MMTF fields as JSON, N, C-alpha, C and O atoms, coordinates in Angstrom:
{
  "mmtfVersion": "1.0.0",
  "mmtfProducer": "UNKNOWN",
  "numBonds": 147,
  "numAtoms": 148,
  "numGroups": 37,
  "numChains": 1,
  "numModels": 1,
  "chainsPerModel": [1],
  "groupsPerChain": [37],
  "chainIdList": ["A"],
  "bondAtomList": [4, 2, 8, 6, 12, 10, 16, 14, 20, 18, 24, 22, 28, 26, 32, 30, 36, 34, 40, 38, 44, 42, 48, 46, 52, 50, 56, 54, 60, 58, 64, 62, 68, 66, 72, 70, 76, 74, 80, 78, 84, 82, 88, 86, 92, 90, 96, 94, 100, 98, 104, 102, 108, 106, 112, 110, 116, 114, 120, 118, 124, 122, 128, 126, 132, 130, 136, 134, 140, 138, 144, 142],
  "bondOrderList": [1, 1, 1, 1, 1, 1, 1, 1, 1, 1, 1, 1, 1, 1, 1, 1, 1, 1, 1, 1, 1, 1, 1, 1, 1, 1, 1, 1, 1, 1, 1, 1, 1, 1, 1, 1],
  "groupList": [{"groupName": "UNK", "atomNameList": ["N", "CA", "C", "O"], "elementList": ["N", "C", "C", "O"], "formalChargeList": [0, 0, 0, 0], "bondAtomList": [1, 0, 2, 1, 3, 2], "bondOrderList": [1, 1, 2], "singleLetterCode": "X", "chemCompType": "L-PEPTIDE LINKING"}],
  "groupTypeList": [0, 0, 0, 0, 0, 0, 0, 0, 0, 0, 0, 0, 0, 0, 0, 0, 0, 0, 0, 0, 0, 0, 0, 0, 0, 0, 0, 0, 0, 0, 0, 0, 0, 0, 0, 0, 0],
  "groupIdList": [1, 2, 3, 4, 5, 6, 7, 8, 9, 10, 11, 12, 13, 14, 15, 16, 17, 18, 19, 20, 21, 22, 23, 24, 25, 26, 27, 28, 29, 30, 31, 32, 33, 34, 35, 36, 37],
  "secStructList": [7, 5, 7, 6, 6, 6, 7, 1, 5, 7, 7, 6, 6, 7, 1, 1, 7, 2, 2, 2, 2, 2, 2, 2, 2, 2, 2, 2, 2, 2, 2, 2, 2, 2, 2, 2, 7],
  "xCoordList": [-27.997, -28.525, -27.402, -26.272, -27.75, -26.735, -27.078, -28.242, -26.056, -26.217, -27.047, -26.81, -28.009, -28.874, -28.179, -28.694, -27.016, -26.303, -25.155, -24.941, -24.417, -23.198, -23.068, -22.068, -24.052, -24.045, -23.028, -22.86, -22.351, -21.486, -22.36, -23.534, -21.82, -22.623, -23.069, -22.262, -24.351, -24.895, -24.658, -24.439, -24.708, -24.615, -25.873, -26.916, -25.775, -26.921, -28.018, -27.751, -29.248, -30.401, -30.295, -30.852, -29.593, -29.417, -29.515, -29.287, -29.857, -29.904, -28.58, -28.415, -27.64, -26.369, -25.182, -25.274, -24.068, -22.808, -22.235, -22.788, -21.153, -20.587, -20.231, -20.513, -19.62, -19.203, -20.388, -20.395, -21.384, -22.556, -23.369, -23.913, -23.451, -24.191, -23.554, -24.255, -22.224, -21.524, -21.836, -22.089, -21.818, -22.117, -23.538, -23.753, -24.513, -25.901, -26.124, -26.901, -25.46, -25.587, -25.046, -25.647, -23.921, -23.352, -24.303, -24.483, -24.913, -25.874, -27.072, -27.516, -27.598, -28.758, -28.434, -29.237, -27.262, -26.858, -26.737, -27.189, -26.134, -25.972, -27.335, -27.546, -28.251, -29.604, -30.297, -30.938, -30.165, -30.801, -30.295, -31.082, -28.974, -28.409, -28.772, -29.022, -28.801, -29.157, -30.596, -30.88, -31.5, -32.913, -33.224, -34.181, -32.421, -32.756, -32.222, -32.574, -31.377, -30.834, -31.298, -30.931],
  "yCoordList": [58.335, 59.683, 60.577, 60.551, 61.361, 62.237, 63.7, 64.067, 64.515, 65.967, 66.493, 66.108, 67.362, 67.883, 68.952, 69.346, 69.42, 70.439, 69.87, 70.29, 68.92, 68.493, 66.986, 66.53, 66.199, 64.75, 63.992, 62.787, 64.656, 63.948, 63.262, 63.606, 62.302, 61.668, 62.704, 63.494, 62.689, 63.68, 63.259, 62.085, 64.248, 63.976, 63.253, 63.329, 62.563, 61.868, 62.875, 63.908, 62.578, 63.455, 64.817, 65.799, 64.888, 66.166, 65.977, 64.882, 67.055, 67.01, 67.441, 67.381, 67.875, 68.408, 67.618, 66.97, 67.676, 67.155, 68.209, 69.303, 67.895, 68.809, 70.169, 71.207, 70.169, 71.416, 72.305, 73.495, 71.728, 72.516, 72.968, 74.072, 72.12, 72.498, 73.733, 74.645, 73.753, 74.904, 76.171, 77.226, 76.067, 77.218, 77.725, 78.931, 76.813, 77.249, 77.84, 78.783, 77.306, 77.873, 79.298, 80.181, 79.52, 80.87, 81.833, 82.963, 81.397, 82.241, 82.564, 83.711, 81.564, 81.776, 82.752, 83.632, 82.602, 83.527, 84.936, 85.893, 85.069, 86.379, 87.008, 88.185, 86.235, 86.73, 87.151, 88.201, 86.334, 86.628, 87.956, 88.806, 88.125, 89.37, 90.569, 91.659, 90.369, 91.455, 91.903, 93.101, 90.946, 91.279, 91.816, 92.57, 91.43, 91.82, 93.198, 93.721, 93.791, 95.128, 96.2, 97.365],
  "zCoordList": [-27.213, -27.454, -27.996, -27.51, -29.011, -29.603, -29.386, -29.229, -29.38, -29.252, -30.426, -31.571, -30.152, -31.216, -32.061, -33.107, -31.614, -32.39, -33.215, -34.352, -32.651, -33.353, -33.548, -34.102, -33.107, -33.309, -32.456, -32.644, -31.531, -30.588, -29.545, -29.415, -28.801, -27.75, -26.714, -26.224, -26.392, -25.462, -24.015, -23.716, -23.129, -21.703, -21.234, -21.882, -20.124, -19.537, -19.207, -18.593, -19.612, -19.345, -20.037, -19.547, -21.159, -21.844, -23.351, -23.864, -24.056, -25.519, -26.14, -27.358, -25.306, -25.79, -25.261, -24.219, -25.983, -25.456, -24.498, -24.385, -23.821, -22.825, -23.432, -22.833, -24.608, -25.249, -25.597, -25.279, -26.246, -26.656, -25.448, -25.442, -24.428, -23.231, -22.592, -22.155, -22.543, -21.972, -22.766, -22.184, -24.088, -24.948, -24.728, -24.611, -24.67, -24.503, -23.119, -22.972, -22.109, -20.762, -20.733, -20.121, -21.389, -21.435, -22.128, -21.672, -23.224, -23.94, -23.06, -23.015, -22.36, -21.494, -20.377, -20.065, -19.773, -18.707, -19.258, -18.628, -20.424, -21.047, -21.319, -21.028, -21.869, -22.136, -20.851, -20.796, -19.826, -18.541, -17.987, -17.571, -17.988, -17.46, -18.324, -17.809, -19.628, -20.539, -20.302, -20.286, -20.118, -19.936, -18.541, -18.363, -17.559, -16.186, -15.799, -14.742, -16.643, -16.302, -17.266, -17.117]
}
């Protein structure tokens, strides 16, 4: 399985590699906090 963003090997049970997963998690947290306040 490959990362859907950068074609690196993806993490187990994930569509992203470690680097991209970290980036998307940060974006989601930022969005969550932005919308909740």
